[in-house]
N, C-alpha and C positions, 0 to 999 in steps of 0.2 A: 292824656299823652304827655310823658315827661321829656320827650325829645331826644333822651340819651338812654332812659331805662327802657324795660318791657312796659308797653301800655297795659293799663287796667280796665277791665270790661270787655265787651263783645266787639272785637276790632273789625270784624267784617261788615264795613259800614253800609254795604248794600242789601243786608239781611233786614227784615225778611223780605220774600218776593214771590209773585205769582205770574207767570208768563203764558199767554196764548198766542203763539206765532203761526201763522198760516204762509205757506209759500206754494206759489203755482208756477210751472214752466211750461211753456210749449215751444217744442222743438220740432222743425220741419226741415229735412235735406232732401235734394235732388241730385241725381247723379247721372251723366251723359257720357258714354264711351264712343269715340269715334276715332279710327285710325290710330295715331301715336298719342292721342290726347285723352285724357281722363278729367273731365270739368265736374266740378261739385259746386253746388250753391245751397244756401240755406238761411234759416232765421231763427233766433232764439230771443223769445219774449218771457220777461221774468217779472213776477209780482210778488212783493214781500208785505205782509201785514204784522205789525207789532202791537200787541195789546197787554200792557204792562202794569201791573200795581207793585211798583219798587221805588224805594227812596234811592236811587243811585244817579250820581251826578258823574258826566264824562268830563273828566278832567277838573281841577281846582281844588283848594282846600275845603273839606266839609267834615262834618262829624255824624253824618248819618241822620235818621230821624229821631233817634234818642237824645241826640245833643252830646256836646263834650267840651272839653278844655285842653288846651295845650300849655304846659308850663316850660318856657324856654330859659336860656341861661341869662338873658339881658336883664330883668328886672333886678337880680342881685349882683350885677357886675359893677364895677368900678369904671366910671368913664375915663377912658386913655389908659385903663389898667391892663393886666393880662387878659388873654382869651378865656372865654367861659369854659366850664367843664360840666360835668355830671352833678357835682355838688350845688353848682349855682341853679340849675335846673330844679334840683330837690328842694333847695332853699325856696325857690318861687312857688312850689307846690305849698310847702309848710306855713307861708305866708299867705296863701290863696291869692296870688296875683298871676294869673294866666295873661300870656301875651297874645292868646287867640282863643276865641270862644265861638260857637255857633250851632245851628241846627238846621236840618232839611225839613220842608214843610211840604206834603204832596196835597195840591189843591184840587186835583182831578184824578179819579180812579174809576176804571183804568184809563191811562193816557195812551194815545195811540199814534202811530206812523203809518204811512202807506207809500211804498217805494216801487217805482216801475222803471225798467230798463228795457230797451230795443237794440237788437244787433243783427245785422245782414253780412253775408260774406259770399265771395265767389272765388274759387280757385281752379287752376289748371295745373295738371302734372302732366308733362311733355316727356315722352320717351324719344329724345331726339336722335340717339343712336342706341346700339346694342350696350353702349359702354357709358354713356351720358344721360342723366335724367334731370330734368329742370321741374321745379314747384314754384309756383308765383301765384299770387292773389291779394286780396284786400279785405279788410273787415270794417264795417262802418256801424258806429254804436252812437247812441242817444240816451243821456241820462236826464230826464226832466227832474225838476226839483221836487223833493217828497211833500207830502201833505198829511194833515190828520184826517181822521175818518170824516169829520164834518166841516173842516176848514181848512187853511193853510196853516204852515209852521209860524214860529215867531222869530224877530231877530231884534238885537239892540241897534239903534241908530246913534253912532257916535258923534254925529253932528248936532244932535238934538237931545241926546240923554233921555230919550224915550223908547219904550218898546212898541214894536209894530207888529199887530196880529193879522197874519194873512187871512183875507176872505171876510173881514169884520170891517164895517163901515166902509171908508174910502180906501183901504188897503187892499190891493189885489191879491188874489189867492196865492200867486207865485211870488209875492213880495216885490215885485218888479224887477226881479234878477234876471239878467241875461245870461243864458247857458250857452256854451259851445255847440254847435250843431253841424259842425265839420269836422267829426272825429274820425278820420279814415286812418286805418293801421295797414299799411302795406308790408307784405313779407315775401321773402324769396328764399329758396334752397337750391342746392345743386348736389348731385352724387356723381363721381366719375370713377369708373373701374379701370385704374391704371394698368394692372395686370390680373390675371385670374386669381391671385392671392392678395391683391393690394386694392383698397378702395380709400378715395378721397371725399370728404364731406365738408359742406360749408353753408352758411346760411345767415340771413339777416332780417329782423322784424321789429317792428313797433307795436306796443302794446298800451292802450289807454288804462289809465289807473281805475279801476272799478269801484274805488271807495266810496261807500255808501253814507250820503248825509243823514240817513234816517238815524243812524246811532248817534253821532255827537249832537244833533239838534234835538233829539226826542225828549229831553227833559229841561228844556229851556224856561225862563220865567215867562209866564206866571204858572207853567204847568207844575214845576217842582220850584220853590222858592228856597234858596240857600242863603241863610243869613250867616255872615262871617263878620265878627267884631275884632279888628286888629288894633294892636299897640300903635300909638303915634308914631314911636321910633323904637329903634332896637334896644333902648335900655328902659322903657316903660312897660306898662300893662295895658290890658284892653278892657279890664273890669276887674270883679273879684268873685271867687268862688261862691260866697255868701249871697251875692246878689242874683246868680244864676244866669240863664241865657234869656233876654228878652223875647215876649211873645210875637208871633207872626201872624198878621191878618190876611184873610183871603181877599185876593184882588178882584177888581170889578173891569170887565173887558171894555166898557164904554163903547167909544166910536172906533174902536181898533187901534187908538195910539193912546198909550196910557203911560203914567210914570213909573219909575222903578227905584225902589230905595237904594241908596249909595252903597249900602253894606250887603248887597244881594247880588251873586254871581250871575253873569249873562253871558250869552253865546251870540255871535253874530256872523253874516256872511258878507262877501263884498258885492257892490253894485254888479260887476261882471265877474262871474265865477270861472275861472280856467282850471281846467282839470288837467294833471299833470300826465307824463306818459313815461314809458320805459322803452330805450333802445337795447337791443341784445343781439349779439353775434358770436359766432363760433366757426372753428376750422378744426377739422380732426382728419386723422389718417389712421386705418385699420388694415393690421397686416396679420395673415395666417403664418404662423411659424411652424417649426417641427413638433413632433410629439402631440399633435393636437391641439397646441396652444394657440390663442388669437389674442394680440396685443393692439391696443388702441391709445392713442395720445390727442389731447385736444385741448385748445385754448378757448376758453369761455369767458365772455364778458358782457357786463349789464350797466347801463348807465340811466338812474331814475332822474328825471329832469322835472323840477317843480314838485317834489314829494308834497303830499298834502299833510297837514298837521294842524296844530293850534298855535298862534302868534298872540301873545298877551299884549293888549292894547293899554293897558293901565299899568305900565312899567313905572320904574322910578330911577333917575340917574344916581350915580355914586354919590353918597352922602346926603341924598334927597329925603329919605326916610318915606313915611306915609304921606307927608305934605308934598313932597315931590312927584307923586304918581301923576301921569300925565291927565287923566280924567279927574283927578282930586283937584288939579289946579283950576280946571275949568267949571266942574259941577259939583265939587264936593265929594265925589264918587272914590270910595276907598276899595271895593270889591274886585275881585278878578273878572276880567272882560276879555273872552277868548273870541278870536278871529279865525274861522275856519278857512285856511289859504295855503298856497304854496309857501313851503318853509325853507326850501334848498334843494340841492341835489346831492345824490350819492352814487358810488361806482364800486364795482366788484371786478376783479380780474383773478383769473384761476387757470392753473395747469392741471388738468384732469387725466390721469392715466389708469389703464386697467389692463390686466392680464388673466385671461380665461381659459379654462379647459373643462369642456362638457364631460359629464361622467361617461367613462370608458376604461374597460379593463380594471375595474375596481377602484377608480381614481377620480377626483374631480378637485378642482382648486379655482377660486376666484379671488383676485388681488385688485385692490381699489386705491389709489393714492391721489390726493388733492394737495396742491400748494396754492394757496389763495391769500387775498387781501381784499378787505371791504372796509370802506370808509363812509361815513355819512354826518349825521347832525347829534350831537351830545344830547341826550334826553329824549331823542325821537327817533329810534332805531327803525320804526315802522311808521305807517300813516295814520298815526294815532296819539303822537307825543307832543311834548311842550320843549322847544330848545331851552337849554338851561340859562342862556344870557340873552336878555331881550333889548338891551341898549343899543342902538344902531351902529355906534362907532366901534362897538367891541362884538359885534355879531359874529365876526369871522371866527372868534374864538371857539365857537360851537364845532367847527369841523374837527372830527376826531375819528380813530379807529371804531368801528361798529362794535358794540358789546357783545355780539354773537361770533366775532371773528375768530377763526382758529388757523392758524397758519399752516399747520401739517394735520393731515386726516388720513390715517391708514387703516384700512378694513381688510380683513382676510377671512375667507370662509373655505373650509376644506371637509371633504368626505373621502374616507379611504376604508376599502374592505381588505382585512387582512387576508395575506395570499395563502391560507392553509384551509384545508378540509375539502370536501367533494367539489369538483369542478374547478379547484384552485390549483396554482402550480406546485405548491408543496404538501406533503402530507394528505394526499388526496385518496389514499387507499385504506382508509379505516384506521383503527388502532385507538389505544386509550388517549395518547397524546394528541391525535387529530380531533376527537372527539371534545377535547377540553379546550384547545386553542383555535379550533375551526370555526368559521362563519361569524367571526367577531367584527364590528364595524366601528370605526373612530370618527367623531365629528368635532370640527373646531370651528370656533368663530372668536375672531381676534380684533379689538378695536384699540387704537392707539391715536390720541389726538392732543394737540397743544392746549395751553390753558387759554381762558378768555380774558380780555382786558379788565381792569377796574380802575376806579378814580381814587385819588387822595384828596379830599375835601377837607375844608376849615370853616371855623364858624364865620358867619356872614355879619356879626356884629358891627365891626368896623367898616365894611362895605356899606351898611346901611342902605341897601338899594332893593327895596322888595320886587319880587318876582325875577331876581338874579341869583344864581348858585355862585358860593365861593369855592375856588380851588385854593389848596395849600401851595405854600412857597417850595419850589424844590432848591435845595442848597448844596446838592451835590450832583455833578452832572452824571456820574455813573452810580446808580443804585444797586448795592449788594444785595442780591438774593440769597437769604440764609437758609431757606427750605425748612423752616421751623414749623412745627405743628403743635396744637395743643395749647392748653393754656400757659402764658408766659414765655411762649416760644415764637419769636417774630417770623413771619415769612419772609419780610425785606428789611432793610436797615431803617429803623424809624427815624433816625437821625438825618436821614438824607432829606427829610421835609420839616417845615416849621409852620406854626399858624401865622396868618396874617393878622397883624393888629393895626393897619393903616388903611385908609380909605382908598382901595385899589383891588384889582384882581390879582390873585396869586398866580405864581409863574408855571406850576405843574399843569402840563397839558391834561385834558380828559383822557381817560384810558392809558395814562402813563406807564401802567405796570400790567403784568399778567399774572393770574394765579396758577396754581399747578396743572400740569397736564394730567391726562386721563388714560389709564391703560386697563383693558378688561379682557379676560380670556375664559371663554365657556368651552369646556370640554365634555363630550359625551361618548361613552363606551357601551355598546349594546350588542346583544344576540338574540335572536328568535329562535324558538324551538316549536317546531310543528308537531301537533297532536292529532290523533284520530278524530274524525269527524269534523274536519277543516277548523278545528281549534289550534290555537297557538298560544305560547307563553313567552314574554319578553323580559330579559334581565338587563336592567339599565344601571349604569354608574355615571352620575353626573357632578 
């Protein structure tokens, strides 16, 4: 891994793999109707078993089962000099001085996880009047901690620098973790018919985050041993190419509390695990217009509270280097140490509008438009990522526009039968012209969307803070978008940013710029000819 050039070798680090996953789901629903009430209740019991032979690590630096080297810019940079570039990385490779090296070692094959979840719900749909309908209810969910097939999971204890193996020795099978048991999710909705052609709708609901711990905890030490040897600082090296990757020994579970090498990645859970939730609400108006058109406009919002993800416990302050890592100071631990826990909140607001006309008289159209904004946590757009900055006093810098955000999204679909030929308004009495132009149909699908945000980053050499990403300095308040494409043609003004050569974070926010928008038009023109014996031939131009 040259850090700037294309990697050499098999870059799919999770290969090869064999998976044998079984899922069982039991769903029971009961419905009772009486008068103006329609009451429904039910349960959903879910079981998932993972049986994997795969050298894959959930998060963290790793080089797969084959092992590997990363050649960064630091070993050939001058202290206090200019920012590193691709030639520094290539020079590190020629000298055989990687700044990171390592390998994954699978000690159990297959490794297993067993996950269960239980949910129950009750809901009443009440026809209050012939114009007003209410729906209200609640859902209860319970997510116990996953286990292995023969024992509990493992977690790192940051207070003792030891791994605790669930169900072995004095360690309880559930690792002594307290899980929430009061996960109720109330929901309510209403529909009101203002006039025969206008309807108002609205609703509010809470959804518990169903994020499964079986995935991030499935390859924890000592199931999968991830050896990573890092350079002591950003200008040094971790070892030499000639010396290769150190060997990894199989562990002994002992009494369930075992040591972990300081350069082996570990995952952990808090003593009290709080699962996040999502609040969502919407309000909509739907109106029937002339010519068979139906219009709808809605405000839609979500707030994800305590989104789950990974927090890095072994971070370093600015200028601290490897020696400044929190767990290195205490235990000499240099490897990544990830805590699965809430990492922050996200929000989404949107105006969603539609205009539809069902197929009638040879014409159909559907137009959908969304104006929206989504903000979240840089590096963790979903419940599976790692925030880019881990230093507590700078953690607020992670708030950013979501990388999947598209301000404008326009979608148009259309189906039109040309008005010529038998049964149509024009040229319906036969003839050569009618035979040529009759019974043709045109279909359209049009998509137009805004571009997505992207970051402008910089070398982290001067920052010297492992587990924290560096942003570039923005030196122009307004960045000119040049719309260039292809080699040597800039999309944006590159002189609006510059590298950071001081021990601090850059000033350019995450997601500071957007890439190009997207427009796509699919056009189809076709005609079908009926033949004897119920056969037909279709001619299509697409």
